[in-house]
C-alpha positions as CSV (number, residue, x, y, z in Angstrom):
1,M,111.2,54.9,52.9
2,S,114.3,56.9,52.0
3,L,117.6,56.6,53.7
4,F,117.4,60.3,55.0
5,S,114.0,59.8,56.6
6,L,115.0,56.4,58.1
7,S,118.1,58.1,59.7
8,K,116.0,61.1,61.0
9,K,113.4,58.5,62.6
10,I,116.3,56.6,64.3
11,K,117.7,59.8,65.7
12,K,114.3,60.8,66.9
13,L,113.7,57.5,68.7
14,K,117.2,57.7,70.3
15,L,116.4,61.3,71.5
16,Q,113.1,60.2,73.0
17,K,114.7,57.2,74.7
18,K,117.5,59.5,76.1
19,H,114.9,61.9,77.6
20,A,112.7,59.1,78.9
21,Q,115.5,57.4,80.9
22,P,116.0,60.0,83.6
23,N,112.3,60.4,84.2
24,E,111.9,56.6,84.4
25,K,114.7,56.3,86.8
26,S,113.5,59.2,89.0
27,S,110.0,57.5,89.3
28,K,111.6,54.2,90.8
29,A,111.5,53.3,94.4
30,I,114.1,54.7,96.8
31,H,117.2,52.5,97.2
32,S,117.7,50.6,100.4
33,S,121.4,51.5,100.9
34,L,122.1,54.9,102.4
35,Q,125.3,55.3,100.4
36,D,123.3,54.6,97.1
37,Q,120.6,57.2,98.2
38,I,123.2,59.9,99.0
39,H,125.2,59.2,95.7
40,Y,121.9,59.4,93.7
41,I,120.8,62.8,95.3
42,K,124.3,64.2,94.6
43,E,124.1,63.0,91.0
44,K,120.6,64.3,90.5
45,T,121.4,67.8,92.0
46,G,124.8,68.1,90.2
47,N,126.6,68.1,93.7
48,S,125.1,71.5,94.3
49,I,126.8,73.2,97.3
50,D,123.5,74.5,98.7
51,V,122.2,70.8,99.0
52,V,123.4,69.9,102.6
53,I,123.7,66.2,103.3
54,R,124.4,65.7,107.2
55,K,125.2,62.0,108.2
56,L,124.1,61.2,111.7
57,Q,124.5,58.4,114.3
58,L,121.5,57.6,116.6
59,G,122.2,58.6,120.2
60,D,123.2,55.1,121.4
61,G,125.4,54.6,118.3
62,N,124.1,51.1,117.7
63,G,121.4,51.9,115.2
64,P,121.6,52.2,111.4
65,D,123.3,55.2,109.8
66,T,121.0,58.1,109.2
67,A,121.2,61.3,107.0
68,V,119.3,64.5,106.9
69,V,119.1,66.3,103.5
70,F,117.9,69.8,103.0
71,V,118.5,72.8,100.7
72,E,120.2,75.7,102.4
73,G,118.4,79.0,102.1
74,I,114.8,77.7,101.6
75,A,114.8,75.5,104.7
76,D,114.7,76.9,108.2
77,S,118.0,75.9,109.7
78,K,117.0,76.6,113.3
79,S,114.1,74.1,113.1
80,I,116.5,71.6,111.5
81,N,119.0,71.9,114.3
82,D,116.6,72.1,117.2
83,F,113.8,69.7,116.2
84,L,115.5,67.3,113.8
85,I,119.2,66.8,114.2
86,E,119.3,67.2,117.9
87,S,116.3,64.9,118.4
88,I,117.9,62.2,116.3
89,M,121.3,62.4,117.9
90,N,119.7,62.5,121.5
91,N,117.6,59.4,120.9
92,R,119.1,56.9,123.3
93,H,116.1,54.6,123.9
94,A,116.4,50.9,123.1
95,H,113.7,49.7,120.7
96,N,114.9,46.4,119.6
97,S,111.5,45.1,118.7
98,R,110.5,48.1,116.6
99,P,112.0,49.4,113.2
100,I,114.0,52.5,113.6
101,F,112.1,54.1,110.6
102,E,108.9,53.7,112.7
103,I,110.6,55.2,115.9
104,L,111.8,58.2,113.9
105,F,108.3,58.7,112.5
106,E,106.4,58.4,115.7
107,E,108.6,59.5,118.4
108,V,111.9,61.2,117.4
109,V,111.0,63.8,114.8
110,A,109.6,66.8,116.8
111,L,108.0,68.6,114.0
112,G,104.3,69.0,113.1
113,D,104.0,67.8,109.5
114,V,105.9,64.5,108.8
115,K,105.2,62.3,105.7
116,E,106.4,59.1,104.3
117,I,108.0,59.1,100.8
118,T,108.5,56.0,98.7
119,D,109.7,57.3,95.3
120,W,112.3,59.6,94.1
121,D,109.9,62.1,92.4
122,N,108.1,62.9,95.7
123,L,111.5,63.0,97.4
124,F,112.9,65.7,95.1
125,L,109.7,67.6,95.1
126,S,109.7,67.8,98.9
127,L,113.4,68.6,99.0
128,M,113.2,71.5,96.6
129,S,110.1,72.9,98.4
130,G,112.2,73.5,101.5
131,E,111.4,70.3,103.5
132,S,114.0,68.2,105.1
133,I,114.5,64.6,104.1
134,I,115.5,61.9,106.6
135,L,117.2,58.8,105.2
136,V,117.8,55.5,107.1
137,D,120.1,52.9,106.0
138,G,118.4,49.6,104.9
139,T,115.1,51.4,104.4
140,Q,113.4,51.9,101.0
141,K,111.5,54.8,102.3
142,A,112.3,58.4,103.5
143,L,110.7,60.9,105.9
144,S,109.8,64.4,104.7
145,A,109.7,66.9,107.7
146,S,108.2,70.3,107.1
147,T,111.0,72.9,107.6
148,R,110.1,75.4,105.1
149,G,111.5,78.9,105.9
150,G,114.7,80.7,105.2
151,E,115.2,84.3,104.6
152,Q,112.2,86.3,103.3
153,R,110.8,89.8,103.1
154,S,109.0,90.9,106.3
155,I,105.4,92.2,106.1
156,Q,105.2,95.8,105.0
157,E,102.7,98.4,103.7
158,P,101.7,97.8,100.1
159,G,103.4,100.1,97.8
160,S,101.0,99.9,94.9
161,Q,97.7,100.5,96.8
162,V,98.3,103.1,99.4
163,T,95.3,104.2,101.6
164,V,94.8,106.9,104.3
165,R,92.6,104.7,106.5
166,G,93.0,101.0,106.8
167,P,95.4,98.1,107.7
168,R,99.0,98.6,106.8
169,D,100.0,95.0,106.2
170,G,100.6,93.6,102.7
171,F,101.3,90.3,101.0
172,T,104.9,89.1,100.7
173,E,106.6,86.5,98.4
174,S,105.8,83.7,100.8
175,I,102.6,81.8,100.0
176,R,102.1,80.6,103.5
177,T,102.5,84.1,104.9
178,N,99.9,85.4,102.4
179,T,97.3,82.6,103.3
180,A,97.9,83.4,107.0
181,L,97.2,87.1,106.6
182,I,93.9,86.2,105.0
183,R,93.0,83.6,107.6
184,R,93.5,86.2,110.4
185,R,90.7,88.3,108.9
186,I,88.3,85.4,108.0
187,Q,88.5,83.0,111.0
188,N,86.0,80.5,109.7
189,P,86.5,76.8,108.9
190,D,84.5,77.2,105.6
191,L,87.5,79.3,104.2
192,W,89.0,76.4,102.0
193,L,92.4,76.2,100.6
194,E,93.5,74.0,97.8
195,N,97.2,73.6,96.6
196,M,98.7,72.5,93.3
197,K,102.0,72.4,91.5
198,I,102.2,74.2,88.2
199,G,105.3,74.4,86.0
200,S,107.1,71.3,84.7
201,V,110.4,72.8,85.7
202,T,109.8,75.3,88.5
203,K,107.1,73.3,90.3
204,T,105.6,76.5,91.6
205,D,103.1,76.3,94.5
206,V,99.7,77.7,93.5
207,S,96.7,77.8,95.8
208,I,93.0,78.7,95.3
209,M,91.1,80.1,98.3
210,Y,87.4,80.4,98.6
211,I,84.6,80.3,101.2
212,K,82.6,77.2,101.0
213,G,79.0,77.9,100.8
214,I,79.3,81.6,99.6
215,A,81.4,81.0,96.4
216,K,79.4,79.3,93.6
217,D,80.6,75.7,93.0
218,E,80.5,76.4,89.2
219,I,83.1,79.2,89.5
220,V,85.4,77.3,91.8
221,E,85.4,74.4,89.5
222,E,86.0,76.5,86.5
223,V,89.0,78.1,88.2
224,R,90.3,74.7,89.3
225,N,90.0,73.3,85.7
226,R,91.7,76.2,84.1
227,L,94.6,76.0,86.5
228,K,94.9,72.1,85.9
229,R,95.0,72.6,82.2
230,I,98.1,74.8,82.4
231,E,101.2,73.2,80.7
232,I,104.3,75.3,80.9
233,D,107.8,75.1,82.1
234,S,107.8,78.0,84.6
235,I,105.4,80.1,86.7
236,L,107.6,83.0,88.1
237,E,104.8,85.4,88.9
238,S,101.0,85.5,89.1
239,G,101.0,87.5,85.7
240,Y,101.9,84.1,84.1
241,I,98.7,82.6,85.6
242,E,96.6,85.5,84.6
243,Q,97.7,85.3,80.9
244,L,96.9,81.5,80.8
245,I,93.4,81.4,82.4
246,E,91.8,84.8,81.2
247,D,88.7,84.5,79.1
248,Q,89.8,86.8,76.3
249,A,93.4,87.9,75.3
250,S,92.3,90.3,72.5
251,T,91.6,93.2,74.9
252,T,93.6,95.8,76.8
253,F,91.3,95.6,79.9
254,P,92.2,93.2,82.6
255,T,89.6,90.4,83.2
256,L,91.3,89.3,86.6
257,Y,91.9,91.6,89.5
258,H,95.3,91.6,91.3
259,T,96.1,93.2,94.6
260,E,98.6,93.0,97.3
261,R,96.2,94.0,100.1
262,P,95.0,91.1,102.4
263,D,91.8,93.1,103.5
264,M,90.7,93.5,99.8
265,V,91.2,89.8,99.2
266,A,89.1,89.1,102.3
267,G,86.4,91.4,101.1
268,N,86.2,89.8,97.7
269,L,86.2,86.3,99.2
270,L,83.1,87.3,101.3
271,E,81.3,88.4,98.1
272,G,81.8,84.9,96.6
273,R,85.0,85.4,94.6
274,V,87.9,83.1,94.4
275,A,91.5,84.1,95.2
276,I,94.5,82.6,93.3
277,I,97.7,82.8,95.5
278,V,101.2,82.2,93.7
279,N,104.3,81.4,95.7
280,G,107.0,83.9,94.9
281,T,104.9,87.1,94.3
282,P,103.0,89.5,96.6
283,F,100.2,89.9,94.0
284,V,97.1,87.8,94.5
285,L,94.6,87.3,91.7
286,I,90.9,87.5,92.2
287,A,88.3,86.0,89.9
288,P,85.8,86.8,88.6
289,A,86.5,90.5,88.0
290,V,84.1,93.2,86.8
291,F,84.7,96.6,85.2
292,I,83.4,98.7,88.1
293,Q,85.6,96.8,90.5
294,F,88.7,98.6,89.2
295,F,87.4,101.9,90.2
296,Q,86.7,101.0,93.9
297,S,89.2,101.4,96.7
298,V,89.2,99.3,99.8
299,E,89.2,102.7,101.7
300,D,85.7,103.3,100.4
301,Y,84.3,100.8,102.9
302,Y,86.1,102.3,105.9
303,G,84.4,105.7,105.7
304,R,81.0,107.3,105.0
305,A,78.9,106.1,102.1
306,D,78.2,109.6,100.7
307,I,82.0,110.4,100.6
308,A,82.8,107.1,99.0
309,T,80.1,107.6,96.3
310,A,81.5,111.1,95.5
311,L,85.0,109.7,95.1
312,R,83.8,106.9,92.8
313,F,82.0,109.4,90.6
314,L,85.3,111.4,90.5
315,R,87.2,108.3,89.6
316,I,84.8,107.5,86.6
317,L,85.3,111.1,85.5
318,I,89.0,110.9,85.7
319,F,89.0,107.8,83.7
320,F,87.1,109.4,80.8
321,I,89.4,112.6,81.0
322,S,92.4,110.3,80.6
323,I,90.8,108.8,77.5
324,I,89.2,111.6,75.6
325,A,90.9,114.9,76.7
326,P,93.5,115.1,73.9
327,A,91.0,113.8,71.4
328,A,88.4,116.4,72.4
329,Y,91.1,119.2,72.0
330,I,92.1,117.8,68.6
331,A,88.3,117.7,67.6
332,V,87.5,121.2,68.7
333,T,90.5,122.9,67.2
334,T,90.3,121.0,64.0
335,F,86.6,120.6,63.1
336,H,84.5,122.5,65.6
337,Q,85.9,125.9,66.3
338,E,82.5,127.4,66.6
339,M,82.2,125.5,70.0
340,I,84.9,127.6,71.5
341,P,84.2,131.0,73.0
342,T,85.5,133.8,70.7
343,Q,88.1,135.2,73.2
344,L,89.5,131.7,74.0
345,L,89.4,130.8,70.2
346,I,91.5,134.0,69.5
347,A,94.0,133.0,72.2
348,I,94.4,129.4,71.0
349,A,94.7,130.7,67.4
350,A,97.5,133.1,68.5
351,Q,99.3,130.3,70.4
352,R,99.1,128.0,67.4
353,E,100.2,130.6,64.8
354,T,103.8,129.6,65.1
355,V,103.2,125.8,65.3
356,P,104.0,124.1,62.1
357,F,102.1,120.9,62.8
358,P,98.4,120.0,62.9
359,A,96.8,119.3,66.2
360,L,97.1,115.5,65.9
361,V,100.8,115.6,65.3
362,E,101.1,118.2,68.2
363,A,99.4,115.9,70.6
364,L,101.3,112.8,69.5
365,I,104.6,114.6,70.1
366,M,103.7,115.6,73.5
367,E,102.0,112.2,74.5
368,V,105.0,110.2,73.3
369,A,107.4,112.6,75.1
370,F,105.4,112.2,78.3
371,E,105.3,108.4,77.9
372,I,109.0,108.3,77.5
373,L,109.5,110.5,80.7
374,R,107.0,108.2,82.6
375,E,108.8,105.0,81.6
376,A,112.2,106.5,82.4
377,G,111.0,107.6,85.8
378,V,109.9,104.1,86.6
379,R,113.1,102.4,85.5
380,M,115.5,104.8,87.0
381,P,116.8,104.4,90.5
382,R,114.2,105.5,93.1
383,A,116.4,108.3,94.3
384,V,116.6,110.0,91.0
385,G,113.5,108.6,89.2
386,S,110.9,111.2,90.3
387,A,113.3,114.1,90.0
388,I,114.1,113.2,86.4
389,S,110.4,112.9,85.6
390,I,109.4,116.3,87.1
391,V,112.5,118.2,85.7
392,G,112.3,116.5,82.3
393,A,108.7,117.3,81.9
394,L,109.2,121.0,82.8
395,V,112.2,121.4,80.7
396,I,110.7,119.5,77.7
397,G,107.5,121.3,77.9
398,Q,108.9,124.8,78.2
399,A,111.5,124.2,75.5
400,A,108.9,122.9,73.1
401,V,106.6,125.9,73.6
402,Q,109.6,128.3,73.2
403,A,110.6,126.4,70.0
404,G,107.2,126.7,68.5
405,I,106.8,123.1,68.2
406,V,103.7,122.8,70.4
407,S,101.3,125.3,72.0
408,P,100.9,126.0,75.6
409,A,97.3,124.7,75.5
410,M,98.4,121.4,74.3
411,V,100.9,121.1,77.1
412,I,98.1,121.9,79.6
413,I,95.8,119.2,78.0
414,V,98.6,116.5,78.0
415,A,99.5,117.4,81.6
416,I,95.9,117.1,82.9
417,T,95.6,113.9,81.1
418,A,98.7,112.5,82.6
419,I,97.6,113.5,86.1
420,A,94.1,111.9,85.6
421,N,95.9,108.7,84.5
422,F,97.9,108.6,87.6
423,A,94.7,109.1,89.7
424,T,93.1,105.9,88.4
425,P,93.0,103.4,91.4
426,A,94.0,100.2,89.3
427,F,97.2,100.4,87.4
428,A,96.0,97.8,84.9
429,V,93.1,99.9,83.8
430,A,95.3,103.1,83.8
431,I,97.6,101.3,81.2
432,S,94.5,100.4,79.2
433,A,93.5,104.1,79.2
434,R,97.0,105.2,77.9
435,L,96.7,102.8,74.9
436,I,93.0,103.5,74.0
437,R,93.8,107.3,74.2
438,F,95.7,107.1,70.9
439,G,92.8,105.4,69.1
440,F,90.6,108.2,70.2
441,M,93.0,110.8,69.0
442,F,93.2,109.4,65.5
443,A,89.4,109.1,65.5
444,A,89.0,112.7,66.5
445,A,91.5,113.8,63.9
446,T,89.5,112.0,61.2
447,F,85.9,112.7,62.1
448,G,85.9,115.2,64.9
449,F,83.4,114.7,67.7
450,Y,81.6,112.0,65.5
451,G,84.7,109.9,65.7
452,I,84.8,110.3,69.5
453,I,81.2,109.3,69.9
454,L,81.8,106.4,67.5
455,G,84.8,105.3,69.6
456,V,82.7,105.5,72.8
457,I,80.1,103.2,71.3
458,I,82.7,100.7,70.1
459,L,84.3,100.8,73.6
460,A,81.0,100.1,75.3
461,V,80.2,97.3,73.0
462,H,83.6,95.7,73.6
463,L,83.2,96.0,77.3
464,C,79.8,94.3,77.1
465,S,81.3,91.4,75.1
466,L,83.9,90.6,77.7
467,R,83.6,87.9,80.3
468,S,85.5,86.9,83.4
469,F,85.1,83.3,84.1
470,G,81.7,83.4,82.4
471,V,80.6,86.5,84.3
472,P,79.6,89.6,82.2
473,Y,82.3,92.2,82.5
474,L,79.8,95.1,83.1
475,T,77.9,93.2,85.9
476,P,75.6,94.4,87.6
477,M,74.8,97.2,85.0
478,A,74.7,95.0,82.1
479,P,73.0,92.7,82.6
480,L,71.0,94.9,85.0
481,I,70.7,93.5,88.5
482,P,68.8,96.1,90.8
483,A,69.5,94.1,93.9
484,N,73.3,94.6,93.4
485,L,73.4,98.3,92.3
486,G,74.2,99.5,95.8
487,D,77.8,98.8,95.6
488,T,78.7,100.1,92.0
489,I,79.2,103.9,91.3
490,V,76.9,104.6,94.2
491,R,77.9,102.9,97.5
492,L,75.0,102.6,99.8
493,P,75.7,102.3,103.6
494,L,76.7,99.0,104.9
495,W,73.4,98.4,106.6
496,A,71.5,98.8,103.2
497,Q,73.7,96.4,101.3
498,K,71.8,93.2,102.2
499,K,72.6,91.1,99.2
500,R,75.8,89.6,98.0
501,P,76.6,89.8,94.2
502,R,74.1,87.4,92.6
503,L,76.5,86.0,89.9
504,F,79.3,85.2,92.3
505,S,77.7,83.9,95.5
506,S,75.7,81.0,96.2
507,S,71.9,81.5,96.3
508,D,71.4,80.0,99.7
509,K,73.7,82.7,101.3
510,E,72.7,85.9,99.6
511,N,72.1,87.9,102.7
512,R,75.1,89.4,104.4
513,V,73.5,92.1,106.6
514,G,70.9,91.3,109.2
515,D,67.5,93.2,109.6
516,N,67.1,96.4,111.6
517,Q,70.9,97.4,111.3
518,K,70.0,101.0,110.3
519,P,71.3,103.4,113.0
520,Q,68.5,104.8,114.9
521,P,68.3,107.6,117.7
522,P,66.6,106.8,121.0
523,K,62.8,106.2,120.5
524,S,61.8,108.3,123.5
525,R,63.1,111.6,125.0
526,G,63.3,109.9,128.5
527,M,67.1,109.8,128.4
528,V,67.4,113.4,127.4
529,N,64.9,114.6,129.9
530,S,66.7,112.7,132.7
531,V,70.1,114.2,131.8
532,V,68.5,117.7,131.8
533,E,67.0,117.1,135.3
534,E,70.2,115.9,136.6
535,G,71.9,119.0,135.3
536,D,69.3,121.3,136.9
537,Q,69.7,119.6,140.2
538,D,73.6,119.9,140.1
539,E,73.1,123.7,139.5
540,N,70.7,124.0,142.5
């Protein structure tokens, strides 16, 4: 072994030993001396000013010294003062025969969730989660009292999924608020909640929620295993989780559904899906997700079935318009002029007479310009963002036409495409359409309508190949499940949707609507006749 390699190996061993020492120390049992406990907490947290350490004396002043430790801002200071500090200071009962730690645990701490902690790892995990730590001199244990709270955003209407009819509450950044919003809608003990910590540095709370007996055990176990396999420093938003547990990364289509509406999560749980709730974000993930799900709105279930069906057909049409509208214009004007009526063809030719670019370059210029305006409108302050988008589009479109760079017909096509893209219910699918559109444009410029048809075939094959936690992405159309076709593009009335989705829900609870739920008029005319007779008597 060379001297260089030996030196390198020694440095590596020293580095491993250096990094292993703090972890080894933090996993040890808690010190018995209160002074040593406080000193180690200050050392471990860097003497941070938001870590509050309040030394206390028991009410009679004869007991051992006590300290309450909490992190200001993520702990509820009112609960700490009213139910923790005041209870400890007012405890004047003499319990000479019982340990003071046992008295605090059973009688003094007036909070719901109180746990014993015996090692430093769990102590710091509870402390940084917003809980309060109670330390007693001479005791190698600590108490963790549930005082999570602090300042947080109030419940407001969701901004990304606005509806005309339906609830107005939306998720917040607090995981417990979000789980409570779901439990208010599903008041059933079979609604199970499992929690885990993900992120070696952030220790983010991540919960999975499902209805036991409705959700398939295989899907729940798969979600649980994928979350447990995650090894990463930080989880700052549910998008981190989505990228780490999705079935396939090489696609622009989302394979998990995200929403900030509690009623939508409740509806999906009742179908047998699993919700993944991440602390610090108002967006909840739903798995498995299928393609048709992204064209459904929660408002579809609050109105008539025929209206909801018409709107779903419109959304599918809008999606295809946002994908192939510019490509169809390029194909017609470049290869298939005979398909255009003569008068319209003359008008388009007159408009394009001064345009120096082919249709593909013309479309690319306008599409890129609109994408820049759209992104600028999102990033600008809200007060001026919409104004810049509208004014910028009008000015750029009019100036480009007058300068002879693009034709008026192309401006109309691009504008219709942009509006159709905004009308897509799910933002994740709308972004996918924006990217796929460029591929269709190049295919149309190369092969005309043959290229568009080839692109549609490739897109269909790609969608058929996708899976979401093992469930085919085009379920229930491919594979075809006739029993579940009543809630796809066509939405049948609620009384006709008797079966839950077969691939999501457990087989022993497929039925969700009882028999004889169809609305029926009175079977006899006796009620009508009696009302008419009463009216005749009143007139007489």
